[in-house]
NULUMBA-936017 format. One record per residue (C-alpha): x, y, z; residue in one letter. Coordinates in pm, whole numbers, padded with zeros to 5 digits, always signed. Example, Ala and Ser with C-alpha at 12.3 -4.5 7.8 and 13.67 -1.06 7.14 Angstrom:
<rs>
+01230-00450+00780A +01367-00106+00714S 
</rs>
This chain:
<rs>
+00000+00000+00000M +00113+00354-00072I -00032+00686+00040A -00044+00983-00194F -00128+01342-00112D -00402+01447-00354L -00573+01770-00451Q -00895+01838-00640C -00942+02116-00896A -01108+02325-00621N -00793+02316-00406G -00904+02069-00139H -00620+01842-00029T -00658+01492+00108F -00477+01162+00130E -00548+00846-00067G -00422+00489-00020W -00350+00272-00323F -00196-00065-00398E +00071+00109-00608D +00121+00406-00844A -00039+00219-01136D -00354+00153-00931A -00377+00526-00850Y -00337+00623-01217E -00600+00371-01333K -00854+00486-01071Q -00787+00854-01150R -00835+00802-01524K -01161+00614-01464E -01291+00892-01237G -01305+00661-00937L -01127+00901-00701I -01331+01190-00572N -01269+01475-00330C -01417+01401+00014P -01509+01770+00050V -01673+01863-00282C -01690+01528-00469N -01484+01663-00762D -01316+01390-00969V -01047+01615-01122S -00773+01486-00895I -00396+01534-00908A -00107+01410-00695R +00077+01681-00506I +00418+01666-00337P +00404+01502+00003S +00492+01717+00303T +00698+01440+00463F +00822+01087+00427A +00903+00826+00687I +01183+00580+00633K +01102+00247+00792N +01397+00025+00877A +01191-00291+00822S +01077-00164+00481A +01435-00105+00366S +01551-00446+00487S +01234-00632+00389G +01224-00538+00023G +00984-00248+00076G +00695-00469+00195R +00461-00334+00460I +00397-00584+00741P +00051-00745+00726E -00056-00605+01063H +00024-00252+00939H -00192-00308+00632V -00476-00434+00853A -00443-00133+01085L -00445+00108+00790M -00760-00056+00655A -00929-00036+00996L -00827+00330+01032N -00977+00400+00689Q -01308+00235+00786K -01324+00432+01111I -01249+00754+00924S -01523+00687+00671E -01773+00608+00947Y -01691+00925+01142V -01705+01138+00827E -02050+01005+00736K -02205+00998+01085N -02061+01297+01270F -02121+01668+01204D -01794+01849+01128D -01789+02154+01354V -01424+02235+01274G -01252+02460+01525T -01580+02510+01715D -01558+02160+01862F -01514+02266+02226A -01791+02526+02222S -02033+02290+02044E -01951+02007+02285A -02022+02238+02581L -02352+02353+02426K -02461+01991+02382I -02341+01901+02733H -02546+02179+02892Y -02857+02125+02676G -02824+02449+02477V -02782+02258+02152A -02952+01940+02029E -02753+01623+02116P -02568+01486+01813R -02238+01330+01712N -01978+01594+01635I -01620+01595+01517R -01366+01872+01493G -01045+02006+01638V -00958+02159+01972S -00657+02297+02153S -00505+02140+02463E -00651+02424+02671A -00999+02360+02528E -00964+01987+02598E -00867+02063+02957K -01181+02279+02994T -01397+02001+02848L -01253+01751+03097R -01307+01991+03387E -01671+02041+03280E -01728+01666+03260G -01769+01649+02884V -01681+01306+02749E -01485+01299+02424F -01206+01102+02266F -00947+01166+02001K -00884+00935+01710I -00642+00975+01421P -00835+00984+01095L -00708+00865+00761A -00768+01074+00452A -00879+01367+00646A -00933+01664+00419P -00717+01964+00490Q -00838+02319+00456R -00677+02533+00193K -00516+02841+00343T -00465+03171+00169H 
</rs>
């Protein structure tokens, strides 16, 4: 498996996992890859912001251990579930969580980002939450 950083014609960036570069190219040409933000199928690879050298990959012929592949697949499924079933409140996560906790807003599943200080406040207020790393999470384009 290989991860590519991708971008749609509207500037949304996201990550995609493929068997190899040929599989990516075939899926792109067939319009099978779409932006998770706007559903655009005009997708291009962009330079990755980092790379990780794995000692076992260099000594093992570049193969990813089976348990890593299974974990990546599980992470992808969790990410897809969260994306489809949780409202993205972005940087308003802490304030929305507090509104729900105190009955000011309708209870619902939310996802977003928060600072360490906001997370500390949520814990102090008794708001239950948990953090999970999400695969293929779209990144916001900054100007």
